N, C-alpha and C positions, 0 to 999 in steps of 0.2 A: 377738981382735984384729980391728978394722974399719978399713978405709982411710978416711982423711979425704977428703971431697969438698969441696975448697976453694970451688969455684964455688957449690955448694949452700949452703955455710955463709955465704958472703958475701951471698948473696941473702936468706937468713933474717935476718941482721943488718940488712941494708938495709930489710927489711920492718918489722922492729921499730922501727928508727929513724924510718922514714917515719910510722909510726903515732904515735910519741911526738912528733915535730915537728909532725905534723898537728894534734894536740891543742893544741899551743902556738899554732899559727897561728890556730886557731879562736878561741882566747881573745883574740887581739888584733884579729881580723877579725869580732868578734861581731856578729851580726844577730839580729833577733827578728821575730815575726809581729805586724804592726800590724793591729789589728782592722778597720780600714777597707780594708785592701789584701789580706786573705786571699782565696784562690780567685779572684784577679783576673789575667787574662791580658793581655799587651801585644799589639801588632799582629802579632808573629811567633808568637804562641801560647805564649810563655814566661811564667812567673809574674813579676809586677812585683817591684821591690825591696821588701823587708820584707813581701812577700806570701807566696807558697808555698801548697802544698796543705794544707788544714785541714779534715778530715772533719767535717761537721755533720749531726746527725740531729734530726728533729722530736721534741720531748719534751713529754709531757703535763704533767709537773710544772712546767715553765717556760712555761706558757701556750701550748704547742704551737709554741714558737720553735725553729728549728734551732740546736742547741747541741752543744758537745763536752764531755762529762763527764770526759774523760781529760786535758784540757789547759785552762789559763787563757789569756787573751789580753791584749794590751797596747793601750791607747788613749792617744793623745797629742793634746792640743788643737792646733788649727791654729796658734795663736800661739806654740807651743813647737816649736823645731827638733827633729825626731824622730831626728836622728843626733847630737845634742849628746853629748859624752863623758859628762856627768853622767847623761843619760838612759840611754845604752847601759850604763854601769857599774851604774846602779841597777837596770835591768831584769835584768841578769845576776845581780846580787847577790840579787835577790828571787825567783830561780828556785826557791829552797828552798820557797817558798809553794805551788808546784804540788802537791807531795806532801802538804802539810798540808791544803790545800783538798780534795783528792781523798779523803784519809783521813777528814776531817770528814764529808763527804757519805756515805761508806760507813757510818760509825758512826751518822749521823742523816740518813736519807733525806728527812726533812721539811724540811731546810735549803733555803733558796732561794739567792739570789745571795750569794757571798762575794767580798770585794774588799780590795785594798790601795791606798790613795792615797798616792803619794810626795810628799814636800815639794818635789821637783824638778819635779813636774808630770805624771808619767805615772800611769796608772791600770791596775792589774792586776785583771781580772775573771774569776771562775769561776762557772759553766762558760763556756767560750769562745763568743763569738758574732761574727757579722760586723756591724760597726758601720755604721750608715747616717747619712751627713752630712745637713745640711739642704738645702733647694732650691738654695742657692748653693754647695754642695760644701764647706761649712765645718763643722767640729766645734767647737762652743763649750763642750761639757761639760768642766769642770775640777773634778776631785775636791776640790781645795782650797777651792772655793766652797761645797761641800755642807755642810749643817748637821751631819751626823755627823762630818765631818772637823774642823770648827771647834770644835764642842763638846768633842770628845775631845782636841783639841790645846791648848785653853785652859780656864781656869776662868771663871765668870761675870764680867762686866765692866760698869763704868759708863763711858760714853764721851761726851765733849763734842767735837763736830766744829766747829771754828772756821774759817770760810772767809773769806778776804780778797776783798771785792768792791769795792775801790777802783778809781779810774779806770784804773790801769795794768793791770788784770786783764781788759781787754776782748778781744773776738774769741776766738781759739783758746784763750787761757789760761783764759777763763771756761768754755768748753766742757769743757776738760780737768779743771778744778776740779769742775764739776758731776758729771762722770763718776767722779771720785775719790770724791766724797761718796757717790754711789750704790753704788760698789763697796765702800766701808767699811760702808754700811748692809746690804749683802748678806752681810756676814760676821757679822752679829748674829742672835741668836735670842731666844726668849721668856724666857730666864733673864738676858738682858742689858737694860741701860737706856741711853737715849741722849737727847741734844738737839742741835739744830743751830743755831748762831748765826752770823750774817753780820757781817762787820767792814768798816766804812768810817768815816766821820767819827763816826757813832754806832753802837751795837750793836743789831742786829736779831734778834729771836727768830722763827724761821720758824713756830712753832706758838703763839706768844704766851704761853709759860709762863715767867715769870721765876723763876729759881732752882729749876727743877723738871726732873726726868728723866722720860722716858716709857718704858714697857715696849716693848722692841723686837720685838714680835710681827710677823707678816707684814703684817697689816692696817695697823698704825701705820707700818711701814717704807715701805710703798707710799704712804701719805699724805704722809710726809716728802718722798718723791721728787717728788710732784706740786708741792709748795710750793717745793722747791729749783729746779725748772725755771723758776720765775718770777723768780728772782734777777736783778737788773740792776746793772751797775757804776756807781759814782758816788763822787766825793769822794776823800778821803785814807784810807789804811789805818792805823787806830789799833790795831795788833796787840797792843800792850802792854795796852791797856784790855780787849781780848777775853780775853787770858790771865788777867788778874785776875778777870774775871767768871767764867771757867771754873773757876778754883780755888775761888771762893766757892761755886759750885753743888756741886762735888764734896765740899767740906768740910762742907756742910750736909745731905748725903744721910742719910736716916733709913730705918728698917725699913719695907718696903713701897714705898719710893720709889727703891730702888736695890738692886744686888746685894750691896753691902757686901763686895766682894772686890777684884778688879782695878779700878784707876781710871786713866784715861788721857785726855789732851787730844790731839786730832789737828789740827794746825795746817796749813792749806792756804794757801800764799801765794806770791807771786813775789818776795818780799824782805822782810826784817825789819831795819830800820835802827836801831831804838830799843835802849836799854840795858835788858836784862831781869834783870840780876843782883839788883837790889833786890826785884823781884817774887818771884823764886824764894827769896830769903832769907826773905822774909816768909811765904810760903805753902807752900814745899815742902822747903827744906833744913833740917837735914841728912838727915832720914829718907828724902826722895824717894819718898813713898808714891804720888804721882801721876806716872805716866810721861808724857813728852811726845814725841809722834811728829811729825816735820816733813816736809812734802811741798813741795819747791821746784818751782813750776810754770813752764814755759817754757824756752827755750834759754839765756837769760841766766844766767851764773854769778857775777855781781858780788857777790851777797849770800850765796853758798853757805856760806862759812865761818861766818857769823853764824847762819844757819839750822841748820847742823850743830851748832854749839856749844850751841844750845838743846836739841837732842835728846840729845847726848852727856852733858850735865850734869844730865839728868833721867831717866836709865836708859831712854831711848827709842831711836829709830832714825831716821836721816835718809835720805831718798831724793830723787832728782832725776827729775822726770817731764816730759819734753819733748814727748811725742806721746801720742795716745790709746792706741796699742798698748802703751805702757809701763805703763799704769795698773795692770792686773791683777797683774803680777809684783811691782811695787813696793808695792802695798797689802798683799799677802800677807806681807811681811817682818814686819809688826807682830805677826802671830800667832805667828811663831817666837820672837819676843822674849818675848811673854807666856807662852809654854810653858816657858821656861827653869827657873823655880822647880820646876815639876812634874817636869821631866826630871832635874834635878840631884838631886831627892829620890827618884828612882826610883819614882814613884807611878804604877802602871798603873790609873788610874781608869777604870772602865767606865761609859759614858754611854748613855742611851736618848734618842732624839729624840722630838719631838712628831710627830703624824700628818702625813704629807705624801704628795703624789702625784708620782711620778717622771716628769714629762712630758718630761724631757730624755733620760733613759736609754732609754726605749722609744719606738718609732716608730708604734705603732698606738694608736688611742684606747682600746680595751678594756684594754690593758696600762697605759697612762699614767694612767688614771683610777682605778686601784686604790689605796686608802689603805693605807699601811704605816708602820711605825716601824723604826728602825735601832738596832742595838747596836754600839758601836765602842770601840776602845781604842788609845791611842797606842803607837807603836814608837819607841824612841830609843836613842842610843848610850850604852854603859856604860863606854867607855874612860876610864880615870882621867885621862890627860893632857889630854883635852878636856872633862872633866866640868864645869868652870866655865862653859863655853860653852853648855851645855844644848842639845845638837844633837838636834833632832827629825827622825827619818828619815821618818816618815809615820804613817798611821792605818790600822788593819785593822778591818773590820766585816762585818756581814751584815744582810740585810733580813728583817723579819718581817711578812708580810701580815696586817693586822688581821682580815681575814675569817677567816683560819685560826685566829687566836688566839681569836676569839669562838666557834668551834666547840666549845671546851672548856666552854662554858656552854650545853648543848643546850636547844633550845626546849621539848621535851616535858617537861622537869623544872620548867619555870617557869609552866606553865598558859597559858590562852588569852590573857590580857592581860599576862602577865609578860614581862620582858625583862632583859637584862644590859647594863651599860655600863661604860666605862672613862674616867677623867679623869686629868689630869696634876697635878703639884705646883703648877701655876699656876691650877688650876681650869678648864682648857680641856678640851673633849671630845676624847678619843682615839677612842672608838667609842660610838655610840648609835644605836638604830633610828630616832630622829627627827632625826638629823643629816642635813642636806641640803647636801652640799658642792658640788653642781654646779648650774648654771643654763643655760638654753637661750639661745644667742646666734644667732638665725636658726635654722638647722637643726643647728648644732653644740652639743654639750655642752661646757661649760668650767668649770673650778674657780672658785668665787667668790673675790674678793680676800681675804676673811677666813675661808676655809674651815677653816683649822686653828687659828683663834683664837676659836672659838665657845665662850662660857663655859657652864659647867654650868647656871648660873642662867638662861641664855637658852633652854634646852631644858626644864629642870624649873622652869618659871617660876611654878608654884604654890607653890614653896618661897620665899615672900615674905620670910621672915626670914633666908634663906641658911643655915639651920641644917644642912641636908644638905651643901651645898657646903663650908661652914667645917670640918665634921668630917672630910670626905674630904680636903680640902687639907692639914689638919694630920696626916694619916696615921693617924687613929683608926679603931677598929672599933666598930660599934654598929648601932642600928636606930632608925628614925623613921617615924611614920605621917603620911600626908597625904591630905586629900580633894582629888582632882584632877579637872580637866576635860580629857579627851583627845578627840581627833578620829579619825574613820575616814572612808573614802572621800575621801582627799586633802583633808581639812579641811572637808568639806561637812556632816558630822554630828557632834554632840557626844555624848560618853558620860561619865557621872559615875561615878567609881570611888573606892573607899577602898583606897589603896595602902600597902603596908608596904615600906620601903626597908631593905635590909641592906647594909652596906658594910664594907670592910676594905682595908688596904694590901697591896700585892704586894711582898714583901721583895726587897731588892737592886735595886729599880727606883723611879722617881719616880711610879709609877702607883698608883691606887686602883681597886678593883673594886666595883661596886654591882649588886645584883639587886633586882628589884621583883616582889613577889607581891601579887596583888589579892585582897581579901577575898572568899571564896567560890570562888576558883580558885587552884590551885597549892599550897595548904597541905596538902592531902591527895591521896593517889594511890591509885587502885584497881588492884589486881593480881589477874589471874585466870590460872589455869593450864590449858593445853591441851597435848596431845602435839604433838611436832614434826611427825609424819606428818599429823595432822588439820589443823594450822595451815598446813603447806605446801600441802596440797590446796586449801584455800580461798584462800591467798595468791597462788597461781599462776593463779587464774581470770582470764579475759580482761578483766574490767572493773576489775581492781585495779591501782592504782599506789601508790608511796610517795614521800615528799618527797626528791627527788634532791639538794637542797641540805643536807639533814640528814646526819649521820654515823651510819649504822647499823653500817657496817663501815669500818675505816680502810684506804682503798685507795691511800694515798700513801706507804706504807712500802716495799713491794715493787714495783719497777718493772713487774713482770708484772701487777700488779693495777690499774695506773693507767687502763687503758682500760675497766675495768668500770664500769657504772652502779651506783648503790647497790642497785637491785633485783637486778641480776645477782650482785653480791657477796653479798647476803643469801641468795639461793637456793643459790649454790655453797658457801657456808659451812654452811648447814643440811643440804645433801645430802651433805656430807663430801668434796666435790671440792676444796675449798680450806680445809683445816683450820687452816692457819697464819694465816689472816686474823684480825686483832684486831677483835672486834665487841662492841657494847654489848649485853650479855646482857639487861639490864633492858628496854631499848627493843625488842629482838627478842621478848621474852616478851609485851610489851604489843601489839606488832604482830600476832603470831600469834593472840593472844586476840581482838583486834578483827576479824581476818579471819574467824574462825569465827563470832563473834557476828553479824556483818553479812552472812554468806553468804546467808541467806534472801532478802535484797533482790534479789540477782541473778535468782533464779527468779521473784520477783514482777514485776520490771521486764520480764523477758523475756516473761512471760505477757501482760502488758499490750500489749506490742508485737505479739505474735502475734494478739491479739484486736482486730479492727478497731474495735470499739466501745469499747475500753478506754482509748484515749488521746484527750483533748480536743484540738481543733484549736489549733495555736499552741504546744503543748508541744514543745520542741526537745531538752531534755536533762534527765535525772534524775541526781542525784548525792548523795553523802554524804561526810562527812569525820570522822575520829576523832582523839583526842589524840595518837596515835602517828604522825600524818602520813599515815596510810592513807586513800586515797580510792577510792570505787567510782563508776563513771559509765557511763551508757548514753546513746547518741545516738539520738534518734528521727527526726531529720531529717538528710539528707546535708549536707556542708559547703557545697555550692553554694547550698543553699536556706535555710541558717540565717541569721537576722537577727543574732544575737549570735555572729558568726564568731570573734571573739578569745576569747570566754569559756572559761575553764579550759584555754586553750592554754598551753604553756610560757612564752610571752612575757607572759601575763596575770598579772603578779606580784601584783596586788592580790587576786586570787581563788584563789591556790594557796598551799600551804605553802612558806614561804621561810625562809632563815636568820634573818631579822629578825622575821617575824610569822606568825600564823595567817591564813587567808583572811578577807577582810573580812566575807563572809556568815556565817562561823563566829563571828567576834567579835560581830557584831550579834545573831545568834541567841542567843548566850550571855546577852545582856542582856535578851532578850525574855521576858516572863512565861511561865511554864510553861503549855503547852496552847494557846498563841496562835501563829498562823502569821506569819512575817515575809516581807514582799514588798519588793523593792527593785530599782532599775534600776542596773546597773553603770555607772559613769561613762563607760567607754570606749564603751558601747553606747547611751548617751543621744543623742538627736538634737534639733536645733533645728527640725526639720520635724515630720511626723506619722508614727506607726507604724500601719499599717493592719491591723486585726483584723476579720475578717468584713466587714460593710458599714459599720462605724463608724470614725471617725477620732479618735484619742486623742493628746493632747500627752503626750510621754514625757520624763521627766527634766528638766522645766522647773520652776523654783521658782515657787510660787504668787504670791509677792510681786512677782516680775518680770513675770508674766503679768497680774496684776490687783492693783495697789497699794491700791486702795480696800477690797477685801475683806480683804486681809491686815492693813491698818491697823485695821479694825474688829475682827478676831479678836484682835489684840494688846490692844486696849482692853477687850475682853470677858474676857480672861484665858484664852482657849482655847490661845493660844500665848504663850510668853514669849521675849524676846530675851536671848541670852547672849553677852557679848563675849569673844572669844578674841584671843590675841596671837601674832604671828609675829616673832621676833627674828632670823630668818635670811632675811628677804625681800630682794628686789632691786627698786628703784624707778627710774623714769626721772629723769634729772638735770633739775632745774629750769632752763629756758632762761635765767632771770635770772642764775644763777650760772655758766652755761656760756659766757657771752659774753667774759669776760676776767678778769684778776687784779686784786685790790685791792693797793695798795702795802703793803709791810711796815711794821709799827709799831715805833717806837723804845721803849726801856725807859722813857723818861720819860712816854710816853703810856699810856693805859689798857691794861694787859697781860693782862687777863682775857678780852679779846675773842678769839673764834676764828671763822674763817669756813670755809664749805664749799670744798673744793679746787676750783680752777679746772680746767676741762677743755674741750678743743676739741669743739665739737658735731659729731658724725658720726652722723646719724640719731638713733635712740633709744639713748642711752647709759645703761647701768644701773649703779647703785652700791648697796652694801648699805644697808639701812634697816630700821626697825621699822614694822610695820603692825598694825592691829587690824581685825577683821572679825566680823560677827555670825553666830550660829547660832540656830536657832529650835527650841524644845522644846515638844512637845504636852503639854497637861494632860489625862491620861487620865480624870480624874473627870468631865469634861464630855463626855457621850456624844452630845449633839445640840444644835443651836442654829440660830437663824435671825435675820435682821435686815434692816432697810431702811436704805439709804444715800442721803442727799440729794445730788444732783449737779446743781446749777443748776436747770434746768427739768424734770429727770426724777428718778425715784427707781429705785435698783437694789435688787432683792430677792435674797437668797441663802439657801439652806438647806444645813446640813451634818449628816450622820449618820455615826456610827462603824459600820463593818462589823464584825459580831461575830467574835470569835476571830482578829483580824488587826490589823495596824498601819495599815490603810487607812481613809481617810475619803471618803465620797461627797459631793462638792461640786456643788451645782446653782446656777448664777448666771444671773440675768436678763441676756440678751445685748444688748438694744436700748437700754441706757442707758450712754453713754460717760462715765466719770468721770476720764479721764486728765488733764484740765485741772486738776481739783481735787486729785487724788491722784497724786503721782509714784510710779513703780515703787519697790518696796523690794527692794534687791539684797543679795547676800552678798559683793559685791566688797570686797576689802581696801582700807583707806585708810591712807596713811602717817601715822604718829604725829608730829605737830609739837610739839616740846618748847618750850613758852613759858617763858622764863627771864628773869631781871632784866637780864642783859647783852643788848645789843641784837641781836647777830648770831651767837649761839652755836649751833653745829650739834650734832647727835647725835654725830657723829664726835669732835668736840673734847671733848664731855662724857664720852665713853667713855675718851678718852686721859687725861683729867684724873683720873677716878675710879678709882684703883687698888684692886682688891679684895684680900682676904686671900690670900696665897700662901705656899708653903713653899719656903724657899731650899734649893738643892742642898747636901748635907752637906759636900761637898768644896770647898776653896778653896786655891789655890796662887798667892799674890800676891807672895811674897817669899822669898828664900833668901840667906843671908849670903855664900855662896860664888859667887854669880853674877858673871860677868865683864861688867860694864856698858860696858867699853871697846869692845866690838864693837858699834858704834852706826851703821854704815853708811859708804858711801864707800870701802870697802876690799874686797879679794877675800875671798870666803867660804872658810871652812875646808873642805877636802875630806876624805872618808873613804876608807880603804882597803877593798878588797873583803872582806878577812878580818874587818875590824871590823864591817861590815854583817852578814855571815853570822853572826858570833858573837852579835851583838845579836838577830837574828831567832831563833836557836836558843834563847837564854836567855829571850826574851820568850814564846815559845810552849811 
């Protein structure tokens, strides 16, 4: 028997109740960590609202960003109220994702960013980071705008944007309308097709294509935006005529000219007074295969009922946009409508995006310029009572850096000229060593406007019949042989190769993989065996390095290995200090063998250095490289005295082993005849002045044709050199001032509709735009060992003599210097020239030609355009259906 202590008991009860009530209070007072406010203190030293302490640690795996791998973080765009009940509830409901994201990363440490984009506007990101706003303190990032969200939420679509530009749409209304068009364009991707028509007394096509849709890749969308900016109001709004024209275009869509899946008309107007019933009966009822979305612009609601009637009777959605701030949220509504059939059908389609750079998500240039692809999947409600509404909760996804993906096709297995590449179902490059997605704007590197819509045929341009592209786009496997001209030294020198292309599809993705093996290289591999002890002894010599961009050992699986260089990882693995490292045994075997075979060079080079008479003046560096990425190097001159200061440094990407290529001297030497020495001047170390050697002054790195056009002209005539034309379909050219001065008026349907013009742009210094260029390279005819000639130049004659220096690629050229031929012979340069396409139509640009000519593509396999159970009555102008917390949690658990 124990005496009851009433005071103690009541305190215990009170404590238990306090805890229980506390949990209830937290559920109704729920806050979260906003990524922009974490670790931020107010004036009193307290954490700001929605902030709080959030431990961050620099992480090698995430580009050395400070992150939290224990917790995700929430980001909300500035234009969305961060304490809105829908946001707070959604954040709370998606807390279950924390454990899922953390578990995923533990199972697969190579994963990068994982995220969930909610249909209400918030973005959950793992690992957690502190978000940095722009210079104005604004966060513009909205997950619902991102390609991974849009592609996962909807099937491919054919869109006609019909905008009213009658007289009543002047001022702010036109500004809002243009912004609405641009926002719609931003929701489209390369699997979608679009056209924009303007409506007033007559119908205007912004890109002059009557009855045609254009693929909505990034390049084309940006071109549309430029043309939309020039729209001007005038006359009456004949909306009915535009609707008819839109239906005709969509009804005539054919394979290759459209997605053949979802079809929609986006009507942007400040009022629609006409009777549209007859038009819909003729073109769309009763099937209603084409959805009509209406956007009422301005504060006036006189015609709201009519505009809403159009949407509600064509399975669309009506929104009223009165300010610029309203545009984003209202445009997003159409995506949720298009997602209904997929949601009702419970189809968790997994999508992969085209290549892109996330310049919004990351705030440093190195991070934002990395090419990546995303894999994403929709998350939706499965509650039976709301099934017909097709409620999309959001999209979950993760990023895959393409650089990491391409590590799975290691360089050493492909040979000196070999490489691997990836293309999409649309024939666009996903990854390729010759893809150049950036250009220099002043001192800054920027993505080209068309960086992710570069066609395979624009890189592998020797495939003139498009045989390789066609086979890969169709998802086939096979091989094809091509004689190709490729360039080294940044396009300065041409190399002729016989390439064999092997290609196949990557299952469960829209991608195809190709590898290239060059005849004579890569088809055979030499394997030699040495003991680990012998190999390690020579590998750890002071003059040895290996390619740090190659993967000898996988250092990204175990966090403890991430700070190791590849050289350190190899040594620790071979010495048994890190036996759990996953290493490429074949590559290690080749590397150890190469280290042993080349070891005598170290002793030889050292002996030369110790012998004062052994090194010729001017020799700065001796070096060698092998197929395993191993290099040996000795410096005979200190860094402060070296002329070629950058040569073979980590930043000298052209001359070291990288993920994309072997060094340029290695590739050129491989094509050099056996027994002949190769001499060349690295591009970075060439000068426009003179390089002093002993008492003589030599021009280094200058092209002979530029120095003396008369001699080069004569050599071309004599056949000692031949000109080879090369093409660059990724070039950037200055905008012609003639086209930069202003816009031409839009043409009506009744006028010649095949004309297209270069987009108008305001002149701001040297404006660059994508273009095609051709440039010459010059190839020596080795059968001509020596020659001489006399060139008549007005009153004087110039004599020159040329002799080949034995066992080398050098020619000794002696030219009479006292006869100036510059008036008679212009310099011959290797400068690129823009290709001007001369066509029958008077003002057709390359841009419009590209938009018009749709190449073969493979449509995505999945299409969800219709479901009989869809509730089309939810068509705007009413309160949205809300979800309970338990519904959301149940959906997430079922989904994952």
